[in-house]
C-alpha positions in Angstrom: -271.6 -124.8 66.1 -267.9 -125.4 66.6 -265.8 -122.7 65.2 -262.8 -123.2 62.9 -260.2 -122.5 65.5 -261.2 -125.4 67.7 -261.2 -128.0 65.0 -257.7 -129.2 65.4 -258.0 -129.3 69.2 -261.2 -131.3 68.9 -259.6 -133.9 66.6 -256.6 -134.2 68.9 -258.9 -134.9 71.8 -260.7 -137.6 69.8 -257.4 -139.3 68.8 -256.0 -139.1 72.3 -259.2 -140.6 73.7 -258.9 -143.4 71.2 -255.3 -144.2 72.0 -256.1 -144.4 75.8 -259.1 -146.6 75.2 -256.9 -149.0 73.1 -254.4 -149.3 76.0 -257.2 -149.9 78.4 -258.5 -152.8 76.3 -255.1 -154.5 76.3 -254.8 -154.2 80.0 -258.2 -155.3 81.1 -260.8 -157.0 78.8 -263.5 -155.9 81.1 -262.7 -152.3 80.4 -264.1 -152.6 76.9 -267.7 -152.3 78.0 -267.0 -149.2 79.9 -264.9 -147.3 77.3 -266.6 -144.1 76.0 -268.1 -144.2 72.6 -266.3 -142.4 69.8 -267.5 -138.8 69.4 -269.2 -138.4 66.1 -268.1 -135.4 64.0 -268.6 -134.0 60.5 -266.1 -131.4 59.2 -267.8 -129.1 56.6 -266.0 -126.6 54.3 -268.5 -124.4 52.6 -268.9 -120.9 51.2 -269.3 -118.0 53.6 -272.9 -116.9 54.6 -274.3 -119.9 52.9 -276.4 -121.9 55.4 -278.9 -121.3 58.1 -277.1 -121.8 61.4 -280.3 -123.3 62.9 -280.1 -126.1 60.4 -276.7 -127.1 61.8 -278.0 -126.9 65.4 -281.0 -129.1 64.5 -278.8 -131.6 62.7 -276.6 -132.1 65.8 -279.6 -132.3 68.1 -281.2 -135.0 66.0 -278.2 -137.1 65.1 -275.7 -136.4 67.9 -273.1 -135.5 65.2 -271.2 -132.4 66.0 -270.5 -130.0 63.1 -267.2 -128.3 62.5 -267.9 -125.6 60.0 -265.2 -123.7 58.1 -265.8 -121.2 55.3 -264.1 -119.9 52.1 -265.0 -117.3 49.5 -263.4 -118.6 46.3 -263.0 -122.0 44.7 -259.3 -121.7 44.3 -258.8 -121.9 48.1 -260.9 -125.0 48.2 -259.1 -126.6 45.2 -255.6 -125.9 46.7 -256.6 -127.6 50.0 -258.1 -130.7 48.3 -255.2 -131.2 45.9 -252.7 -130.9 48.7 -254.4 -134.0 50.3 -255.4 -134.7 53.8 -257.6 -131.6 54.1 -259.5 -133.1 57.1 -262.9 -132.2 55.6 -265.8 -134.6 55.2 -268.1 -132.4 53.0 -267.1 -129.6 50.6 -269.1 -127.5 48.1 -267.2 -126.8 44.8 -268.8 -125.0 41.9 -269.3 -126.8 38.6 -266.1 -126.4 36.6 -264.0 -127.0 39.8 -266.1 -130.0 40.7 -265.4 -131.4 37.2 -261.6 -130.7 37.5 -261.4 -132.2 41.0 -263.3 -135.3 39.9 -260.8 -135.8 37.1 -258.0 -135.5 39.7 -259.5 -138.3 41.8 -260.2 -136.1 44.8 -263.7 -137.4 45.7 -265.2 -140.7 46.6 -268.4 -141.9 44.8 -271.6 -141.2 46.8 -273.2 -144.2 48.5 -276.7 -143.3 47.4 -278.2 -146.0 49.5 -277.2 -143.9 52.5 -278.9 -140.8 51.0 -282.5 -141.8 50.5 -283.6 -138.2 50.3 -281.9 -137.9 46.9 -285.3 -138.8 45.6 -286.1 -135.1 46.1 -283.4 -133.9 43.7 -284.7 -131.5 41.0 -284.3 -133.5 37.7 -283.5 -130.5 35.5 -280.9 -129.2 37.9 -279.4 -132.7 38.4 -279.2 -133.1 34.6 -277.4 -129.8 34.2 -275.0 -130.7 37.0 -274.2 -133.9 35.2 -272.3 -131.8 32.7 -269.6 -131.7 35.4 -270.4 -135.0 37.2 -271.6 -137.6 34.7 -274.3 -139.7 36.2 -274.3 -137.5 39.3 -271.9 -140.1 40.8 -269.9 -137.8 43.1 -272.0 -134.8 44.0 -275.5 -133.6 44.8 -276.5 -130.0 44.1 -276.9 -127.8 47.1 -277.7 -124.4 45.6 -277.8 -122.9 42.1 -278.2 -119.5 40.6 -277.0 -117.0 38.1 -274.2 -114.4 37.8 -275.7 -111.1 37.0 -275.7 -107.4 37.9 -276.7 -105.8 41.2 -277.5 -102.1 41.2 -278.4 -99.3 43.5 -281.3 -98.3 41.4 -281.5 -94.6 42.5 -277.8 -93.9 42.2 -277.5 -95.6 38.8 -280.5 -93.9 37.4 -279.2 -90.6 38.6 -276.0 -91.0 36.7 -277.1 -92.8 33.6 -280.7 -91.5 33.1 -284.0 -93.2 33.0 -283.6 -94.5 29.4 -280.4 -96.4 29.8 -281.1 -100.2 29.8 -279.6 -101.9 32.9 -280.1 -105.5 31.9 -277.0 -105.6 29.7 -273.3 -106.4 30.0 -272.6 -103.0 28.3 -273.2 -101.5 31.7 -269.8 -103.0 32.7 -268.0 -103.3 29.4 -268.6 -99.8 28.1 -265.9 -97.4 29.5 -268.1 -94.4 29.1 -270.9 -95.9 31.3 -268.4 -97.2 33.9 -266.8 -93.8 34.1 -270.1 -92.3 35.1 -270.5 -94.9 37.9 -267.0 -94.8 39.3 -267.8 -92.2 42.0 -270.6 -94.2 43.5 -268.6 -97.5 43.7 -268.3 -100.5 41.4 -267.2 -104.0 42.5 -266.6 -107.1 40.3 -266.3 -110.7 41.3 -262.7 -111.8 41.8 -263.5 -114.9 39.6 -262.5 -115.2 36.0 -264.4 -118.5 35.9 -267.6 -116.6 36.4 -267.0 -113.3 34.7 -265.5 -114.4 31.4 -268.1 -117.1 30.4 -270.8 -114.7 31.5 -269.7 -111.9 29.2 -268.6 -113.9 26.2 -272.2 -113.9 24.7 -272.1 -110.0 24.7 -269.5 -110.4 21.8 -271.5 -113.1 20.1 -269.3 -116.0 21.4 -270.4 -119.2 23.1 -270.2 -119.0 26.9 -268.2 -122.2 27.0 -265.7 -121.0 24.3 -262.1 -122.1 25.0 -260.6 -120.0 22.1 -258.0 -117.6 23.5 -259.0 -114.8 21.1 -262.6 -115.0 22.5 -261.4 -114.9 26.1 -259.1 -112.0 25.3 -262.0 -110.0 24.0 -263.5 -110.0 27.4 -260.3 -109.6 29.5 -259.1 -106.7 27.2 -262.5 -105.0 27.7 -262.3 -105.5 31.5 -258.7 -104.1 31.5 -260.0 -100.9 29.9 -262.6 -100.4 32.6 -260.6 -101.5 35.6 -259.8 -97.9 36.5 -263.5 -97.5 37.4 -263.6 -100.7 39.6 -263.1 -100.0 43.3 -262.3 -103.6 44.1 -262.4 -107.2 42.8 -263.9 -109.4 45.6 -266.4 -112.2 45.7 -268.4 -111.4 48.9 -267.8 -107.8 50.1 -270.2 -106.4 47.6 -273.1 -107.8 49.7 -272.7 -105.2 52.4 -271.5 -102.6 50.0 -274.8 -102.7 48.1 -276.9 -103.0 51.2 -275.5 -99.9 52.9 -275.2 -97.8 49.8 -271.4 -97.8 49.5 -271.7 -99.4 46.0 -274.0 -98.6 43.2 -273.1 -101.5 40.9 -271.7 -105.0 41.4 -271.4 -108.1 39.3 -272.2 -110.9 41.6 -274.2 -114.0 42.4 -278.0 -113.8 42.4 -278.5 -114.8 46.0 -275.8 -112.5 47.3 -277.5 -109.5 45.6 -280.9 -110.7 47.1 -279.3 -110.8 50.5 -278.0 -107.3 50.0 -281.6 -106.1 49.1 -283.0 -107.9 52.2 -280.4 -106.3 54.5 -281.2 -102.8 53.0 -284.9 -103.4 53.6 -284.3 -104.5 57.2 -282.1 -101.5 57.8 -284.8 -99.2 56.4 -281.9 -97.1 55.0 -283.7 -96.1 51.7 -281.4 -98.1 49.5 -283.2 -100.0 46.8 -281.2 -102.9 45.3 -282.1 -104.5 42.1 -280.8 -107.7 40.4 -280.8 -108.1 36.6 -280.0 -111.0 34.4 -278.4 -109.5 31.2 -280.4 -109.9 28.0 -277.4 -111.2 26.2 -277.4 -114.2 28.5 -275.9 -115.2 31.8 -274.0 -117.9 33.5 -275.9 -120.5 35.5 -273.7 -121.9 38.3 -274.0 -124.9 40.7 -272.5 -125.4 44.1 -272.6 -129.2 44.9 -271.8 -131.2 48.0 -269.1 -133.8 47.6 -267.2 -136.1 49.9 -263.3 -136.1 49.7 -261.7 -139.4 49.1 -259.8 -139.2 52.4 -262.7 -137.9 54.5 -262.2 -139.0 58.1 -265.9 -139.4 58.8 -267.6 -140.7 55.6 -270.6 -142.2 57.5 -271.3 -138.8 59.1 -270.8 -137.1 55.8 -273.5 -139.2 54.1 -275.8 -138.5 57.1 -275.3 -134.8 56.6 -276.0 -134.9 52.9 -279.2 -136.9 53.5 -280.3 -134.4 56.1 -279.6 -131.5 53.8 -281.8 -133.1 51.1 -284.9 -133.1 53.3 -287.3 -130.8 51.6 -288.0 -128.7 54.7 -284.3 -128.4 55.5 -283.4 -127.4 51.9 -286.2 -124.8 52.0 -284.9 -123.4 55.3 -281.5 -122.8 53.7 -283.1 -121.2 50.6 -285.2 -119.0 52.8 -282.1 -117.9 54.7 -279.6 -117.3 51.9 -282.1 -116.4 49.0 -280.6 -118.9 46.6 -282.5 -121.5 44.6 -282.3 -125.1 46.0 -281.5 -128.1 43.9 -284.2 -129.9 45.8 -287.5 -129.9 43.8 -289.7 -130.9 46.7 -288.4 -128.0 48.7 -290.2 -125.5 46.6 -293.5 -125.9 48.4 -291.8 -124.8 51.7 -289.9 -121.8 50.2 -291.3 -118.4 51.0 -293.7 -117.2 48.3 -291.8 -114.0 47.7 -288.6 -115.9 47.1 -290.2 -118.5 44.8 -291.9 -115.8 42.8 -288.7 -113.8 42.4 -287.4 -114.3 38.8 -283.9 -113.4 39.9 -283.9 -116.5 42.2 -286.2 -118.9 40.4 -286.1 -117.7 36.7 -289.1 -118.4 34.4 -288.8 -120.8 31.6 -287.9 -118.2 29.0 -285.1 -116.9 31.1 -283.9 -120.4 31.8 -283.3 -120.9 28.1 -280.9 -117.9 28.1 -278.8 -119.4 30.9 -275.7 -121.3 30.1 -273.1 -123.3 32.0 -269.4 -123.6 31.4 -267.0 -126.5 31.7 -263.5 -126.5 33.1 -260.6 -125.0 31.1 -257.8 -127.3 30.1 -254.5 -126.7 31.9 -253.0 -124.7 29.2 -256.0 -122.4 28.8 -256.2 -122.1 32.6 -252.7 -120.7 32.7 -253.6 -118.3 29.9 -256.7 -117.1 31.8 -254.7 -116.7 35.1 -252.2 -114.5 33.3 -254.9 -112.5 31.6 -256.9 -112.1 34.9 -253.8 -111.0 36.8 -253.3 -108.3 34.2 -257.0 -107.1 34.7 -256.7 -107.1 38.5 -253.3 -105.4 38.7 -253.5 -103.1 35.7 -250.1 -104.4 34.5 
């Protein structure tokens, strides 16, 4: 794997080699046959801790395509780079509403599906839900999907709230009295209004995709009241926090919480991490691979997507990160304990309680940004 710091130097070497080859061709026609072949590269920009490194190594070994792999931990960073133009990336993985907004902005090129024959393995139900953001699945293919829910250190939470307090409810976060009891053992929330607000709207009887400012304010006002009990807003640090016992509660992504539980089990530190999908409903999210319009290596990008859609490869990534794959055929290669885990692969009844949200319009987005800044800063 090539680290981020070497990407620019690598591209410079490629360009320089190309220029020298062109000069050689002009000077001596016979030199054309001896010129070195162009080095094949694919530049990936994906979420952190989100792929099995062995998959990348195997892809390069099989295809000869080197992988330059950079990471981010929120959609806003990705969106800013793509809207600025000339990001230099060949494959990116935005979440649903951001995918929708970026498609509208003309950032992506349509997929050449003839170059991705393994798309036949896409999970029809997941592809249909993804089409909410990408009509006809023209620009993207689902990589992973999951839910936004509640991760808890079961022993610490039970010690403070008692055995009779339900844990599968958003009141665990939105009730100041309950949050006050958990403050000392550590609470962390996602730094993502796009995930938190739609997730919690059903608690107040509102539709998760509501764009009404009064509905949105109901959630942000409640979060403002409990922010004093929140140690930090962050979208990835809670994994280690839950795993090592530094946190007792986190609102996070299903697979991240499962990773935390796995790390705690491997460390044999006595921490038991649980993941709960709130009974009021939860947000179903999708991270999908897409190819920027100005991708420098579109051929290699399509090859990468096709490789990632192989059932065995998709399953290897699910087994590594504990997220559900958008690949239906991969399920027979997924570890039984992961496939049987309702927090990763929910049963049909739970699936009916899961909703998705579409992108806010620009005016509502500005309102949400102001409201979220107030929550985060307390001002």
